[in-house]
C-alpha positions in Angstrom: 268.1 1.3 85.3 271.3 -0.7 85.9 271.3 -3.3 88.7 274.1 -3.7 91.1 276.0 -6.8 92.2 278.9 -5.1 93.9 278.7 -7.1 97.2 278.5 -10.3 95.2 281.5 -9.3 93.1 283.4 -8.6 96.3 282.5 -12.1 97.6 283.9 -13.5 94.4 287.1 -11.5 94.6 287.9 -12.1 98.3 286.1 -15.3 99.1 283.9 -15.6 102.2 286.4 -17.4 104.4 284.5 -20.7 104.4 281.3 -19.2 105.9 278.0 -18.0 104.4 277.3 -14.3 103.9 273.8 -13.0 103.6 272.9 -10.9 100.6 269.7 -8.8 100.6 268.2 -8.4 97.1 266.4 -5.3 95.9 263.0 -6.9 96.4 263.8 -7.7 100.0 264.6 -11.4 99.7 267.7 -12.7 101.4 270.0 -15.3 99.9 273.3 -16.7 101.4 276.5 -17.1 99.5 279.6 -19.2 100.3 282.5 -18.6 97.9 286.2 -19.3 97.5 288.4 -16.5 96.1 288.2 -16.3 92.3 286.2 -19.5 92.0 284.0 -20.3 89.0 281.2 -21.6 91.2 279.6 -20.7 94.6 277.3 -22.3 97.1 273.9 -20.6 97.5 271.1 -20.8 100.0 267.8 -19.7 98.6 264.6 -19.1 100.7 261.4 -20.8 99.6 260.1 -17.5 98.3 262.6 -17.7 95.4 261.8 -20.4 92.9 264.7 -22.6 91.8 265.9 -21.1 88.6 266.1 -23.2 85.4 269.4 -24.6 84.3 271.9 -27.3 85.0 273.7 -25.1 87.5 271.0 -25.6 90.1 270.9 -29.4 90.0 273.2 -30.1 93.0 271.0 -29.6 96.0 271.8 -30.6 99.6 269.0 -30.8 102.1 271.3 -31.6 105.0 273.4 -28.5 104.3 270.3 -26.4 104.2 269.4 -27.6 107.7 273.0 -26.9 109.0 273.0 -23.5 107.4 269.7 -22.4 108.9 271.1 -22.9 112.5 268.4 -22.1 115.0 266.0 -20.7 112.4 263.4 -22.9 110.8 264.5 -24.5 107.5 262.3 -23.2 104.7 264.9 -22.8 102.0 267.2 -24.9 99.8 270.9 -25.2 99.5 272.7 -25.5 96.2 276.4 -26.1 95.7 278.8 -25.5 92.8 276.4 -23.1 91.1 278.0 -21.2 88.2 278.8 -17.6 89.1 277.1 -16.3 85.9 273.8 -18.0 86.9 273.9 -16.6 90.5 274.6 -13.1 89.0 271.6 -13.6 86.7 269.4 -14.5 89.6 270.4 -11.4 91.6 269.7 -9.2 88.6 266.3 -10.8 88.1 265.4 -9.6 91.6 266.5 -6.1 90.9 270.1 -6.4 91.9 271.4 -5.9 95.5 269.5 -3.8 98.1 271.2 -0.6 99.1 271.0 -1.6 102.8 272.9 -4.8 103.6 272.8 -4.4 107.4 271.2 -7.3 109.3 267.5 -7.0 109.9 266.4 -6.0 113.4 263.7 -7.8 115.5 264.2 -5.7 118.7 260.5 -5.0 119.3 259.5 -8.6 118.7 262.3 -10.0 120.9 261.3 -7.7 123.8 257.7 -8.8 123.5 258.7 -12.4 123.6 260.9 -11.8 126.6 258.6 -9.6 128.6 255.1 -10.5 127.2 252.6 -8.1 125.7 250.4 -7.7 128.8 246.7 -7.9 129.1 243.8 -5.5 128.7 241.6 -4.3 125.9 244.6 -4.2 123.4 246.8 -7.2 124.4 248.3 -7.6 120.9 251.4 -5.6 120.0 251.6 -4.2 116.5 254.9 -4.3 114.6 255.5 -2.4 111.4 257.9 -4.4 109.1 260.5 -2.9 106.9 258.3 -3.5 103.8 255.5 -1.5 105.3 253.2 -4.4 106.3 252.0 -4.5 109.9 251.6 -7.7 112.0 250.3 -8.0 115.5 251.5 -10.5 118.2 250.4 -11.6 121.6 252.9 -13.2 123.9 253.4 -14.4 127.5 256.7 -13.6 129.1 259.2 -16.3 128.3 256.7 -18.7 126.8 258.5 -19.2 123.5 255.2 -19.2 121.4 253.1 -16.3 120.2 249.7 -15.7 118.7 250.2 -13.8 115.4 247.9 -11.7 113.2 249.1 -11.6 109.6 247.5 -9.0 107.2 246.1 -10.0 103.9 249.4 -9.1 102.2 251.5 -11.7 104.0 251.1 -15.4 103.3 252.0 -17.7 106.2 255.0 -19.9 105.5 254.2 -23.5 104.4 255.0 -25.1 107.8 253.3 -27.0 110.5 254.2 -24.2 112.9 251.4 -22.2 111.3 248.7 -24.8 111.3 246.6 -23.5 114.3 244.6 -20.9 112.5 241.4 -19.2 113.8 238.7 -20.1 111.3 235.4 -19.8 113.3 235.5 -16.2 114.4 235.2 -13.0 112.3 238.2 -10.9 113.2 237.3 -7.3 113.9 238.9 -4.0 115.0 238.0 -2.5 118.4 235.4 -0.3 116.5 233.8 -3.4 115.0 235.2 -3.0 111.5 236.2 -6.4 110.0 239.8 -7.4 109.5 240.8 -9.3 106.4 243.9 -10.9 107.7 244.4 -14.2 109.5 245.1 -15.2 113.1 247.4 -18.0 114.1 247.9 -19.5 117.6 250.9 -20.8 119.4 253.5 -20.2 116.6 257.0 -20.8 117.8 258.8 -17.5 118.3 261.7 -18.5 116.0 259.3 -19.1 113.1 257.8 -15.6 113.6 261.2 -14.1 113.9 262.3 -15.8 110.6 259.2 -14.3 108.9 260.1 -10.8 110.1 263.7 -11.3 109.2 262.8 -12.4 105.6 260.7 -9.3 105.1 263.7 -7.0 106.0 263.2 -6.9 109.7 261.3 -4.3 111.7 260.7 -0.8 110.3 262.8 1.9 111.9 259.6 4.0 112.5 257.2 2.3 115.0 255.4 5.6 116.0 251.8 5.2 116.9 252.4 1.6 117.8 253.6 2.2 121.4 
């Protein structure tokens, strides 16, 4: 099956106007591209989940620019400049081409929980289905800025100090007593959790049975 790089080709033809444009790949990963019209090289921001490709094109790395590009989000990627167009195109194709949906990921359910809190009671944790089908659960106090987060077995926590407070002494269980195989983290800054949701494509459009 042929892969598509149509959005990338459009960036190359028109340029990005001196700013970075996000590009969602077919496997859900997000990269960021900055390009001048018809240039032979582009600047690329890669998340940590994408290993640095081999080749001389990826030798010019700028940690400061990575920090500036990330803005309010935690920095967990790398920034490369003057990468050969052919090598970026190859990277996109290795990840299955471009995703059909290039709209910005949504975090509405999470943002509302951080703003208003998730309440108390027998089920104080709010479940959120992500775009890739995984389900996380969060507990938040209104306006606190930090949340407790349950990650299922299929989601590895980012390599960051923000995720260092992990529950290790208790066996996590469902309300019916069945064991849970995921991991529970305390007091994770909301922007780090939002970044994790965003990198997995945002929230799923269908949140039924999670109200």
